[in-house]
C-alpha positions as CSV (number, residue, x, y, z in Angstrom):
1,S,0.3,-0.3,-0.1
2,Q,1.2,3.2,-1.2
3,T,1.2,5.8,1.5
4,R,-0.4,8.8,0.3
5,L,0.8,12.6,0.2
6,F,-1.6,14.7,1.6
7,P,-3.4,12.5,4.2
8,R,-5.5,15.3,6.0
9,M,-7.1,17.0,2.6
10,K,-9.7,15.4,1.0
11,P,-10.1,16.1,-2.7
12,L,-13.5,16.9,-4.6
13,I,-14.3,17.4,-7.9
14,E,-17.2,19.6,-9.3
15,I,-18.4,18.1,-12.2
16,H,-20.4,21.2,-14.2
17,R,-21.8,21.1,-17.7
18,I,-20.4,23.3,-20.6
19,G,-22.9,22.9,-23.2
20,S,-25.6,19.5,-24.5
21,D,-23.0,17.2,-24.6
22,A,-19.6,19.0,-23.0
23,Y,-18.3,18.5,-19.1
24,G,-15.8,20.2,-17.3
25,Y,-14.7,20.1,-13.6
26,R,-12.9,21.9,-11.3
27,I,-11.0,20.0,-8.2
28,S,-10.8,21.9,-4.9
29,A,-9.1,20.2,-1.7
30,L,-10.6,20.5,1.3
31,G,-9.0,20.7,4.3
32,S,-6.3,22.4,2.2
33,D,-6.6,26.4,2.9
34,G,-9.5,26.8,0.2
35,Q,-7.4,28.8,-2.2
36,D,-6.0,25.2,-4.4
37,K,-8.0,24.3,-7.1
38,S,-7.5,23.2,-10.6
39,A,-9.6,23.7,-13.6
40,S,-9.8,21.3,-17.1
41,G,-10.5,21.7,-20.2
42,A,-14.0,21.2,-22.1
43,F,-15.3,17.4,-22.6
44,D,-17.0,15.8,-25.2
45,S,-19.1,13.5,-22.3
46,L,-19.1,12.7,-18.3
47,E,-17.6,9.6,-19.1
48,N,-14.3,11.5,-20.5
49,C,-14.6,14.1,-18.0
50,L,-14.4,11.6,-15.1
51,F,-11.8,9.1,-16.1
52,D,-9.8,13.0,-16.5
53,A,-9.9,14.1,-13.4
54,G,-9.5,10.7,-11.5
55,A,-6.2,10.6,-13.6
56,S,-5.1,13.9,-12.8
57,L,-5.0,12.8,-9.7
58,G,-3.3,9.8,-9.8
59,T,-2.5,7.5,-7.3
60,Y,-2.1,10.5,-4.7
61,F,-5.4,10.1,-3.2
62,S,-7.2,7.1,-2.5
63,R,-11.1,8.5,-2.2
64,V,-12.4,11.6,-3.8
65,E,-16.1,13.6,-3.4
66,L,-18.4,14.4,-6.2
67,N,-20.4,17.2,-7.0
68,L,-22.5,17.4,-9.9
69,E,-23.5,21.4,-11.0
70,G,-23.7,21.9,-6.8
71,M,-25.5,18.8,-6.2
72,F,-22.9,16.5,-3.7
73,L,-23.2,12.7,-5.1
74,G,-21.3,11.0,-2.8
75,S,-17.5,9.5,-2.7
76,C,-16.2,7.0,-5.2
77,S,-12.9,5.9,-5.5
78,T,-10.5,7.4,-7.5
79,D,-9.3,4.0,-8.9
80,T,-12.8,3.3,-10.3
81,L,-12.8,7.0,-12.1
82,R,-9.7,5.7,-13.6
83,R,-10.7,1.5,-14.0
84,N,-14.7,2.6,-14.9
85,P,-15.8,6.0,-15.6
86,K,-19.0,4.6,-18.0
87,G,-20.0,2.6,-14.9
88,V,-19.9,6.1,-12.4
89,A,-21.3,8.1,-15.4
90,Q,-24.0,5.8,-15.9
91,R,-24.7,5.6,-11.2
92,I,-24.9,9.8,-11.8
93,R,-27.7,9.3,-14.3
94,Q,-29.7,7.1,-13.7
95,H,-29.5,8.6,-10.2
96,F,-29.5,12.0,-10.1
97,Q,-30.3,12.5,-13.9
98,P,-28.5,16.1,-14.9
99,A,-30.4,18.3,-16.7
């Protein structure tokens, strides 16, 4: 098991819709000073957005909090975001149905 570099920080992935079929995200680190944010470009699907967000966190964090258009979705393993973004996107659509 790899030692996590930031044990007190809890990343939050804020997903937002950019257009009818485009998504972006911003990552903020809860537990930091609140100033640590990074933003993504635009992605043509929710799946690609989730994969990129998971990949950008690498193995530094085992779990992340997810937020879609201001609505808290819960937490997810970063490994799941990288390995099965389609499944995560499917669950989001089934339970939260983004407008």
